[in-house]
N, CA, C and O of each residue as an XYZ file, in Angstrom:
728
protein
N     -34.758     25.857     25.446
C     -34.377     24.160     25.535
C     -34.351     23.258     24.896
O     -33.424     22.452     24.829
N     -36.002     23.217     23.947
C     -35.881     22.201     23.188
C     -35.266     22.478     21.431
O     -35.676     21.953     20.396
N     -34.406     23.268     21.582
C     -33.780     24.013     20.731
C     -32.197     23.193     20.920
O     -31.572     22.601     20.039
N     -31.763     23.411     22.551
C     -30.855     23.266     22.381
C     -30.203     21.308     22.457
O     -29.279     20.669     21.955
N     -31.529     20.991     23.533
C     -31.404     18.957     23.062
C     -31.825     18.529     21.135
O     -31.465     17.531     20.511
N     -32.458     19.404     20.769
C     -32.040     19.160     19.243
C     -30.906     19.201     18.233
O     -30.689     18.591     17.187
N     -30.195     20.232     18.989
C     -29.080     20.796     18.031
C     -27.924     19.491     19.127
O     -27.050     18.899     18.493
N     -28.050     19.216     20.546
C     -26.932     18.719     20.941
C     -27.183     17.098     19.751
O     -26.359     16.673     18.942
N     -28.761     16.443     20.095
C     -29.334     15.720     19.539
C     -27.933     15.311     17.537
O     -27.414     14.407     16.884
N     -28.076     16.586     17.594
C     -27.341     16.507     15.254
C     -26.283     16.756     15.990
O     -26.768     17.829     16.351
N     -25.467     16.738     16.434
C     -24.208     16.912     16.766
C     -23.525     15.538     17.034
O     -22.474     15.083     16.582
N     -24.592     14.919     18.054
C     -24.021     13.355     18.939
C     -23.863     12.874     17.364
O     -22.763     12.744     16.829
N     -25.347     12.586     16.584
C     -25.266     11.904     15.263
C     -24.154     12.452     14.696
O     -23.227     11.657     14.846
N     -23.801     13.442     14.111
C     -22.689     13.625     13.087
C     -21.403     12.936     14.404
O     -20.488     12.346     13.829
N     -21.300     12.947     15.508
C     -19.935     12.375     15.230
C     -19.913     10.985     15.179
O     -18.956     10.364     14.717
N     -20.921     10.461     15.630
C     -21.401      8.888     15.321
C     -20.904      8.347     13.783
O     -19.946      7.631     13.490
N     -21.831      8.913     13.011
C     -21.604      8.865     10.830
C     -20.246      9.672     10.608
O     -19.811      9.641      9.457
N     -19.533     10.378     11.536
C     -17.924     10.532     10.606
C     -16.995      9.097     10.988
O     -16.956      8.154     11.779
N     -16.131      9.831      9.529
C     -15.426      8.170      9.288
C     -14.226      8.378     10.496
O     -13.305      9.192     10.429
N     -14.494      7.398     11.643
C     -13.551      6.589     12.480
C     -12.426      6.054     12.346
O     -12.307      4.920     11.881
N     -10.991      7.097     12.897
C      -9.320      6.781     12.720
C      -9.231      7.307     11.377
O      -9.504      6.615     10.397
N      -8.847      8.541     11.302
C      -8.382      9.597      9.992
C      -7.921      8.542      8.983
O      -8.164      7.357      8.754
N      -7.008      9.683      8.396
C      -7.268      9.438      7.072
C      -6.988      8.116      6.212
O      -6.553      7.033      6.603
N      -7.403      8.562      4.793
C      -7.538      6.539      3.872
C      -6.763      7.280      3.062
O      -6.593      8.487      2.896
N      -6.222      6.048      2.480
C      -4.974      6.144      0.999
C      -6.360      5.986     -0.002
O      -6.092      6.172     -1.189
N      -7.838      5.665      0.296
C      -8.568      5.527     -0.817
C      -8.836      6.927     -1.786
O      -8.990      6.916     -3.007
N      -8.843      7.932     -1.039
C      -8.874      9.432     -1.900
C      -7.591      9.826     -3.296
O      -7.400     10.866     -3.926
N      -6.757      8.144     -3.373
C      -5.441      8.059     -4.470
C      -5.778      7.793     -5.689
O      -6.924      7.418     -5.938
N      -5.198      7.885     -6.289
C      -5.920      7.431     -7.697
C      -4.385      7.706     -8.435
O      -3.775      8.774     -8.395
N      -3.812      6.100     -9.305
C      -2.126      6.537     -9.657
C      -1.923      5.812    -10.943
O      -2.271      6.688    -11.736
N      -1.680      5.069    -11.465
C      -0.826      4.776    -13.050
C      -0.902      3.843    -13.282
O       0.175      3.815    -13.878
N      -1.585      1.960    -13.461
C      -0.769      1.328    -13.024
C       0.350      1.143    -14.064
O       0.600      2.143    -14.737
N       1.112     -0.042    -14.325
C       2.546     -0.174    -14.748
C       1.577     -0.637    -16.022
O       2.438     -1.331    -16.562
N       0.616     -0.747    -16.755
C      -0.140     -0.364    -17.820
C      -0.738      1.323    -18.812
O      -0.993      1.756    -19.936
N      -0.667      1.746    -17.172
C      -0.813      3.594    -18.391
C      -2.432      3.758    -17.327
O      -2.891      4.747    -16.756
N      -2.787      2.773    -17.386
C      -4.287      2.786    -17.053
C      -4.410      3.748    -15.321
O      -3.496      3.836    -14.501
N      -5.430      4.182    -15.231
C      -5.664      4.712    -14.294
C      -6.413      4.265    -13.266
O      -7.435      3.590    -13.396
N      -5.754      4.758    -11.856
C      -6.600      3.078    -10.910
C      -7.372      3.744     -9.783
O      -6.753      4.320     -8.888
N      -7.805      3.727     -9.785
C      -8.638      4.455     -7.892
C      -8.577      3.587     -6.722
O      -9.276      2.575     -6.685
N      -7.641      3.962     -5.571
C      -7.852      3.281     -4.903
C      -8.731      2.714     -4.502
O      -8.713      1.529     -4.170
N     -10.001      3.726     -4.442
C     -11.465      3.671     -3.370
C     -12.251      2.421     -3.891
O     -13.408      2.137     -3.583
N     -11.095      1.439     -5.074
C     -11.705      0.086     -5.433
C     -10.973     -0.561     -4.440
O     -10.520     -1.626     -4.858
N     -10.811     -0.421     -3.779
C      -9.798     -1.693     -2.017
C     -10.505     -0.887     -1.171
O     -10.214     -0.314     -0.121
N     -11.661     -0.968     -1.953
C     -12.476     -0.455      0.227
C     -12.980     -1.835      0.369
O     -13.477     -2.504     -0.537
N     -12.791     -2.217      1.673
C     -13.021     -3.847      2.285
C     -11.520     -4.587      1.993
O     -11.462     -5.796      2.215
N     -10.572     -4.043      1.608
C     -10.086     -5.351      1.276
C      -8.417     -5.082      1.730
O      -7.685     -4.686      0.824
N      -7.778     -5.297      3.171
C      -6.295     -5.873      3.633
C      -5.236     -4.847      2.284
O      -5.446     -5.072      1.092
N      -4.519     -4.135      2.575
C      -3.452     -4.301      0.969
C      -2.000     -4.309      1.550
O      -1.805     -3.473      2.432
N      -1.139     -4.965      1.269
C       0.263     -4.942      1.087
C       0.586     -3.669      0.148
O       0.626     -4.015     -1.032
N       0.860     -2.114      0.369
C       2.056     -1.823     -0.681
C       3.363     -2.094     -0.486
O       3.709     -2.323      0.673
N       4.500     -2.133     -1.694
C       5.716     -2.772     -1.595
C       6.305     -1.600     -2.574
O       5.720     -1.266     -3.605
N       7.136     -1.204     -2.275
C       7.883     -0.426     -4.131
C       9.108     -1.561     -4.570
O       9.845     -1.870     -3.633
N       9.354     -2.108     -5.688
C       9.547     -2.383     -6.145
C      10.966     -2.094     -7.079
O      11.081     -1.111     -7.810
N      12.180     -3.311     -6.878
C      13.385     -3.291     -7.775
C      13.130     -4.043     -7.766
O      12.596     -4.718     -6.887
N      13.793     -4.513    -10.114
C      14.322     -5.664    -10.610
C      15.749     -5.571     -9.973
O      15.439     -6.463     -9.183
N      16.522     -5.397     -9.759
C      18.162     -5.697     -9.597
C      18.769     -5.698     -8.194
O      19.997     -5.636     -8.137
N      18.238     -5.747     -7.325
C      18.099     -5.370     -6.389
C      18.611     -6.805     -5.430
O      18.445     -7.773     -6.172
N      19.144     -7.256     -4.115
C      19.707     -8.146     -3.485
C      17.739     -8.601     -3.117
O      17.499     -9.783     -2.868
N      16.955     -7.929     -3.125
C      15.990     -8.502     -2.856
C      15.124     -9.077     -3.249
O      14.237     -9.687     -2.653
N      15.537     -8.749     -5.533
C      13.695     -9.334     -6.188
C      14.019    -10.318     -5.822
O      14.436    -10.685     -6.921
N      14.313    -11.552     -4.890
C      13.836    -12.324     -5.329
C      12.480    -12.880     -4.330
O      11.904    -13.968     -4.306
N      12.273    -11.625     -3.545
C      10.841    -11.525     -2.187
C       9.812    -11.435     -3.311
O       8.621    -11.571     -3.032
N      10.245    -11.191     -4.690
C       8.567    -11.372     -6.128
C       8.177    -12.164     -5.409
O       7.203    -11.899     -4.705
N       9.047    -13.888     -5.315
C       8.279    -15.283     -5.599
C       6.935    -15.412     -4.455
O       5.763    -15.786     -4.474
N       8.109    -14.742     -3.289
C       7.486    -14.879     -2.330
C       5.612    -13.828     -2.286
O       4.484    -14.316     -2.224
N       5.960    -12.588     -2.340
C       4.741    -12.000     -2.504
C       3.596    -12.086     -3.312
O       2.481    -11.660     -3.010
N       4.006    -12.811     -4.642
C       3.366    -14.175     -5.322
C       2.734    -14.397     -4.882
O       1.537    -14.303     -5.153
N       3.636    -15.126     -3.266
C       3.164    -16.506     -3.429
C       1.571    -15.572     -2.457
O       0.366    -15.826     -2.473
N       2.036    -14.955     -2.045
C       1.587    -14.464     -0.816
C       0.133    -13.443     -0.950
O      -0.635    -13.290      0.000
N      -0.030    -12.915     -2.059
C      -1.229    -12.780     -2.732
C      -2.021    -13.422     -3.348
O      -3.211    -13.200     -3.123
N      -1.487    -14.890     -4.778
C      -2.529    -15.970     -4.453
C      -3.256    -17.115     -3.045
O      -4.415    -17.363     -2.713
N      -2.213    -17.472     -2.641
C      -2.499    -17.733     -1.004
C      -4.232    -17.033     -0.583
O      -5.281    -17.677     -0.603
N      -4.036    -15.330     -0.172
C      -4.874    -14.961      0.142
C      -6.033    -13.590     -0.803
O      -7.095    -13.058     -0.480
N      -5.464    -13.508     -1.576
C      -6.286    -13.344     -3.002
C      -7.428    -12.705     -3.248
O      -7.791    -11.636     -3.740
N      -8.339    -14.581     -2.305
C     -10.138    -14.426     -2.223
C     -10.268    -14.356     -1.695
O     -11.382    -14.764     -1.368
N      -9.043    -13.464     -0.198
C      -9.628    -13.567      1.106
C      -9.741    -11.861      1.443
O      -9.192    -11.409      2.448
N     -10.089    -11.463      1.015
C     -10.738     -9.320      0.697
C      -8.621     -9.002      1.244
O      -8.392     -8.657      2.403
N      -7.258     -9.219      0.102
C      -6.218     -9.584      1.226
C      -5.515     -9.147     -0.510
O      -5.824    -10.003     -1.340
N      -4.645     -7.952     -1.088
C      -4.100     -7.975     -2.084
C      -2.646     -7.264     -2.003
O      -2.523     -6.601     -0.974
N      -1.947     -7.259     -2.534
C      -0.852     -6.343     -3.330
C      -0.922     -5.395     -4.179
O      -1.825     -5.328     -5.013
N      -0.078     -4.638     -4.084
C      -0.098     -3.319     -4.354
C       1.682     -3.078     -5.380
O       2.228     -3.688     -4.461
N       2.863     -2.760     -6.345
C       3.551     -2.705     -6.240
C       3.775     -1.662     -7.011
O       3.243     -1.451     -8.101
N       4.871     -0.734     -6.250
C       5.360      0.529     -6.649
C       6.912      0.047     -7.681
O       7.994     -0.250     -7.177
N       6.794      0.063     -8.267
C       8.480     -0.480     -8.920
C       8.991      1.252     -8.540
O       8.185      2.138     -8.824
N      10.277      1.619     -7.932
C      11.516      3.381     -8.234
C      12.401      2.400     -8.032
O      12.405      1.340     -7.406
N      13.333      3.137     -8.866
C      14.640      3.523     -9.119
C      15.614      4.103     -8.051
O      16.820      4.113     -8.298
N      14.939      4.787     -6.389
C      15.276      5.282     -6.037
C      16.752      4.943     -5.433
O      17.707      5.721     -5.441
N      16.739      3.657     -4.924
C      18.439      3.030     -4.632
C      19.286      2.585     -5.198
O      19.003      1.506     -5.719
N      20.357      2.966     -5.368
C      21.004      2.458     -6.336
C      20.778      2.428     -7.687
O      21.454      1.969     -8.607
N      19.903      2.892     -7.666
C      19.606      2.984     -9.757
C      18.797      0.864    -10.248
O      18.883     -0.002    -11.118
N      18.293      1.072     -9.262
C      17.980     -0.879     -9.132
C      16.516     -1.164    -10.176
O      15.990     -2.236    -10.473
N      16.124      0.287    -10.577
C      15.167     -0.448    -11.657
C      15.249      0.695    -12.700
O      14.774      1.830    -12.681
N      15.934      0.099    -13.531
C      16.051      1.037    -14.791
C      15.547      0.890    -15.529
O      15.494      1.887    -16.250
N      14.999      0.036    -15.892
C      13.699     -0.503    -16.965
C      12.843      0.607    -17.143
O      13.097      1.700    -16.635
N      11.476      0.309    -18.090
C      10.663      0.895    -18.260
C       9.971      0.539    -18.403
O      10.074     -0.346    -19.253
N       8.876      0.696    -17.959
C       6.744      0.087    -17.184
C       6.699     -1.304    -17.920
O       6.199     -2.225    -17.273
N       7.356     -1.692    -19.745
C       6.995     -2.834    -20.360
C       7.524     -3.054    -20.267
O       7.158     -4.229    -20.298
N       9.086     -3.154    -20.006
C      10.826     -3.702    -19.423
C      10.551     -4.384    -18.175
O      10.933     -5.551    -18.099
N       9.899     -3.817    -17.084
C       9.569     -4.390    -15.595
C       8.357     -5.199    -15.570
O       8.242     -6.161    -14.810
N       7.570     -4.876    -16.280
C       6.438     -5.786    -16.588
C       7.208     -7.460    -16.880
O       7.558     -8.453    -16.243
N       7.170     -6.989    -18.149
C       7.873     -8.267    -18.435
C       9.367     -9.469    -18.099
O       9.736    -10.512    -18.639
N       9.921     -8.584    -16.862
C      10.631     -9.363    -15.848
C       9.468     -9.695    -15.311
O       8.717    -10.482    -15.886
N       9.192     -9.181    -14.230
C       8.652    -10.013    -12.664
C       7.284    -11.314    -13.493
O       6.814    -12.275    -12.884
N       6.950    -10.938    -14.902
C       5.578    -12.098    -15.245
C       7.075    -12.668    -15.890
O       6.647    -13.682    -16.442
N       7.980    -12.666    -16.063
C       8.699    -13.583    -17.101
C       9.577    -13.860    -15.436
O       9.076    -14.597    -14.586
N      10.092    -13.579    -15.352
C      11.019    -14.368    -13.937
C      10.072    -14.689    -12.289
O      10.578    -15.531    -11.547
N       8.963    -14.106    -11.897
C       8.015    -14.587    -10.650
C       6.840    -14.780    -10.992
O       6.010    -15.058    -10.126
N       6.508    -14.690    -12.233
C       4.581    -14.657    -12.304
C       3.774    -13.885    -11.762
O       2.618    -14.004    -11.354
N       4.791    -12.764    -11.813
C       3.347    -11.470    -10.906
C       2.391    -11.772    -11.682
O       2.409    -12.224    -12.826
N       1.091    -11.350    -10.632
C       0.035    -11.900    -11.617
C      -0.771     -9.720    -10.260
O      -1.692     -9.000    -10.646
N      -0.090     -9.530     -9.184
C      -0.778     -8.587     -8.700
C      -0.841     -7.634     -9.047
O      -0.303     -7.494    -10.146
N      -1.476     -6.375     -8.451
C      -1.312     -5.043     -9.402
C       0.199     -4.142     -9.372
O       0.800     -3.595     -8.448
N       0.556     -4.308    -11.195
C       1.905     -3.144    -10.442
C       1.577     -2.161    -10.534
O       0.365     -2.117    -10.743
N       2.103     -1.103    -10.481
C       1.884      0.041    -11.189
C       3.106      1.111    -11.560
O       4.221      0.754    -11.179
N       3.009      2.562    -12.360
C       3.818      3.363    -12.405
C       4.795      3.429    -12.191
O       4.833      4.391    -11.423
N       6.365      2.862    -12.381
C       7.551      3.096    -11.714
C       7.444      4.684    -11.124
O       6.573      5.267    -11.769
N       7.929      5.383    -10.314
C       7.420      6.401     -8.965
C       8.650      6.351     -8.407
O       9.444      5.411     -8.377
N       8.774      7.853     -7.802
C       9.846      8.161     -6.661
C       8.960      8.093     -5.151
O       7.872      8.536     -4.784
N      10.168      7.206     -4.441
C       9.183      6.929     -2.929
C       9.314      7.766     -2.095
O       8.298      8.069     -1.468
N      10.449      8.377     -1.804
C      11.027      8.786     -1.010
C      10.852     10.646     -1.772
O      10.002     11.087     -2.545
N      12.211     11.417     -1.038
C      12.638     13.189     -1.250
C      11.059     13.874     -2.188
O       9.858     13.609     -2.145
N      11.683     14.576     -2.752
C      10.151     16.387     -2.997
C       9.561     15.461     -5.015
O       8.875     15.870     -5.952
N      10.241     14.324     -4.778
C       9.446     13.668     -6.059
C       8.458     12.779     -5.853
O       7.532     12.364     -6.551
N       8.851     12.556     -4.708
C       7.770     11.647     -3.965
C       6.185     11.382     -4.575
O       5.209     12.110     -4.754
N       6.453     10.080     -4.770
C       4.272      9.850     -5.315
C       3.419     10.458     -4.215
O       3.732     10.083     -3.085
N       2.730     11.041     -4.273
C       1.553     11.647     -3.481
C       1.363      9.898     -2.462
O       1.450      9.962     -1.236
N       1.177      8.839     -2.980
C       0.911      8.168     -1.779
C       1.534      8.123     -1.093
O       1.226      8.344      0.079
N       3.246      7.677     -1.654
C       4.387      7.531     -0.732
C       3.797      8.612      0.625
O       3.549      8.391      1.811
N       3.721     10.075     -0.407
C       4.084     11.152      0.732
C       2.854     10.890      2.028
O       2.802     11.392      3.151
N       1.883      9.850      1.317
C       0.852     10.192      2.675
C       1.218      9.053      3.547
O       0.846      8.824      4.698
N       1.977      8.415      2.820
C       2.443      6.770      3.002
C       3.243      7.480      4.916
O       2.836      7.382      6.074
N       3.980      7.869      4.531
C       5.056      8.433      5.447
C       4.906      9.604      6.488
O       5.635     10.101      7.347
N       3.944      9.767      6.136
C       3.715     11.421      7.201
C       2.727     11.370      7.743
O       1.598     11.577      7.299
N       3.162     10.994      9.094
C       2.124     10.921     10.438
C       0.845     12.392     10.468
O      -0.085     12.692     11.217
N       1.578     13.124      8.960
C       0.738     15.015      9.462
C       0.143     14.307      8.378
O       0.195     15.270      7.613
N      -0.361     13.447      7.708
C      -1.242     12.959      6.561
C      -1.953     11.846      6.642
O      -3.170     11.722      6.502
N      -0.654     10.531      7.016
C      -1.449      8.899      7.332
C      -2.225      8.774      8.845
O      -2.762      7.709      9.147
N      -2.242      9.736      9.611
C      -2.779     10.030     10.801
C      -1.827      8.454     12.026
O      -2.189      7.921     13.075
N      -0.725      8.281     11.234
C      -0.452      6.551     13.045
C       0.622      7.253     12.343
O       1.032      8.017     13.217
N       1.192      7.422     11.495
C       3.031      7.169     11.617
C       4.240      7.566     10.642
O       4.386      6.946      9.589
N       5.447      9.016     11.148
C       5.936      8.895     10.162
C       7.399      7.808      9.960
O       8.046      7.092     10.725
N       7.464      8.121      8.643
C       8.410      6.758      8.168
C       9.482      6.877      7.342
O       9.395      7.847      6.589
N      10.244      6.367      7.255
C      10.842      6.503      6.109
C      11.215      5.523      5.107
O      11.463      4.530      5.790
N      11.409      5.201      3.852
C      11.521      4.434      2.839
C      13.610      4.394      2.844
O      14.357      4.860      1.984
N      13.866      3.890      3.736
C      15.254      2.893      3.206
C      15.561      2.093      1.712
O      16.330      2.412      0.806
N      14.955      1.328      1.796
C      15.564      0.696      0.431
C      13.865     -0.132     -0.227
O      12.721     -0.074      0.222
N      14.385     -0.762     -1.306
C      13.438     -1.931     -2.216
C      12.852     -2.219     -0.992
O      13.322     -2.001      0.124
N      11.732     -2.754     -1.299
C      10.796     -4.112     -0.828
C      10.310     -3.288      0.573
O      10.322     -4.005      1.574
N       9.994     -2.246      0.732
C       9.945     -1.617      1.946
C       8.261     -1.960      1.940
O       7.562     -1.836      0.935
N       7.756     -2.424      3.300
C       6.103     -2.378      2.757
C       4.891     -1.834      4.037
O       4.942     -1.965      5.260
N       4.073     -1.334      3.347
C       2.506     -1.092      3.619
C       2.103     -1.419      4.007
O       1.183     -1.489      3.192
N       1.634     -2.043      5.072
C       0.031     -2.494      5.350
C      -1.356     -1.413      5.497
O      -1.308     -0.229      5.832
N      -2.279     -2.018      5.227
C      -3.550     -0.965      4.813
C      -5.396     -1.782      5.446
O      -5.993     -2.557      4.699
N      -5.904     -1.436      6.683
C      -7.386     -2.259      6.180
C      -7.977     -2.078      5.316
O      -7.740     -1.670      4.178
N      -9.029     -2.466      5.966
C      -9.678     -2.900      5.490
C     -11.018     -1.106      4.828
O     -11.903     -0.999      3.979
N     -10.266      0.044      6.019
C     -10.550      0.833      5.580
C      -9.549      2.103      5.584
O      -9.511      3.203      6.136
N      -8.514      1.140      4.392
C      -7.507      2.062      3.850
C      -7.391      3.486      4.601
O      -7.831      4.534      4.127
N      -6.498      3.326      6.282
C      -6.004      3.233      7.046
C      -4.569      2.151      7.126
O      -4.470      0.955      6.849
N      -3.708      2.992      7.549
C      -1.829      2.779      7.880
C      -2.326      1.861      8.576
O      -3.437      2.118      9.040
N      -1.745      0.542      8.893
C      -2.148      0.119      9.887
C      -0.506     -0.459     10.250
O      -0.332     -0.808     11.418
N       0.934     -0.588      9.090
C       2.258     -0.524     10.449
C       3.036     -0.296      9.193
O       2.731     -0.789      8.107
N       4.068      0.489      9.414
C       5.217     -0.084      8.155
C       6.616     -1.255      8.237
O       7.374     -1.226      9.206
N       6.762     -2.009      7.366
C       7.902     -3.082      7.634
C       8.611     -2.543      6.283
O       8.587     -2.001      5.178
N       9.442     -3.353      7.665
C      11.801     -3.005      5.926
C      11.147     -3.956      4.875
O      10.106     -4.454      4.446
N      12.627     -3.842      4.755
C      13.044     -4.109      3.244
C      12.671     -5.822      3.814
O      11.829     -6.569      3.313
N      13.672     -6.156      5.109
C      13.975     -7.782      5.936
C      13.332     -8.480      5.739
O      13.386     -9.599      5.228
N      12.174     -7.520      6.377
C      10.582     -8.240      6.898
C       9.860     -8.819      5.370
O       9.163     -8.161      4.598
N      10.430    -10.740      5.203
C      10.276    -11.459      3.968
C       8.560    -11.191      3.954
O       7.967    -10.924      5.000
N       7.849    -11.302      2.619
C       6.519    -11.630      2.775
C       5.579    -12.463      3.219
O       4.371    -12.478      2.986
N       6.411    -13.331      4.047
C       5.234    -14.685      4.167
C       5.567    -14.758      5.599
O       5.141    -15.733      6.219
N       6.363    -13.748      6.302
C       6.164    -13.776      7.314
C       5.119    -14.315      8.722
O       4.399    -15.027      8.021
N       4.874    -14.389      9.308
C       3.731    -14.443     10.054
C       3.317    -13.136     10.586
O       2.139    -12.777     10.569
N       4.510    -12.249     11.175
C       3.365    -10.855     11.277
C       2.706    -10.436      9.993
O       1.488    -10.285     10.086
N       3.289    -10.197      8.713
C       1.695    -10.793      7.566
C       0.905    -11.850      7.632
O      -0.289    -11.796      7.923
N       1.403    -12.653      7.420
C       0.177    -13.523      7.635
C      -0.856    -13.413      9.304
O      -2.075    -13.424      9.138
N      -0.494    -13.345     10.339
C      -1.091    -13.328     10.864
C      -1.798    -12.290     10.586
O      -2.963    -12.581     10.316
N      -1.538    -11.130     10.544
C      -2.235     -9.839     10.276
C      -3.043    -10.301      9.499
O      -4.207    -10.492      9.852
N      -2.485    -10.661      7.928
C      -3.809    -11.067      7.354
C      -5.524    -11.909      7.396
O      -6.436    -11.936      6.570
N      -5.357    -12.541      8.835
C      -5.508    -14.007      9.089
C      -6.529    -13.640      9.763
O      -7.630    -14.189      9.788
N      -5.930    -12.012     10.737
C      -6.562    -11.017     11.691
C      -6.522    -12.004     13.137
O      -7.349    -12.255     14.013
N      -5.275    -12.360     12.908
C      -4.495    -13.457     14.359
C      -3.820    -12.327     15.061
O      -3.256    -11.342     14.583
N      -3.987    -12.659     16.201
C      -2.864    -11.243     17.077
C      -1.795    -11.805     17.948
O      -1.029    -11.052     18.550
């Protein structure tokens, strides 16, 4: 009987110490636009917006508002990670060097930009496979339908929601989420 009680207590203890809420993006690594290794574990404790970007898209002016959002909240445990992609209408034909220069020169981008990747199909970057698959992220299936889709992740690296291209970076849905307003 005593062993049964001890075993139950151990199992109960393990249940309370397990990671709650499902998978986390913190297990991933990727290359920055400069070619350096980047661990998403470094984002623990921050809310994160991941956005696929393109330099020659009708939504490209969103870079301005993305940078404004980043500047406003970067000191409040929030960051933005941009992934350039050429999956939609070949609207990101440039090299990483060209993309970085374009973003800096035209929009003053200072948030972290990553290596150009694919965000859909068999060639999708593992992070995007995770973001778009409920079986992997534990929250929802989604599809990146165009440039400037936004994925919101909480401080534990868990997916909160996916927003389409038309939702602007300074939309109240995003700023209220960053500020924890319901």
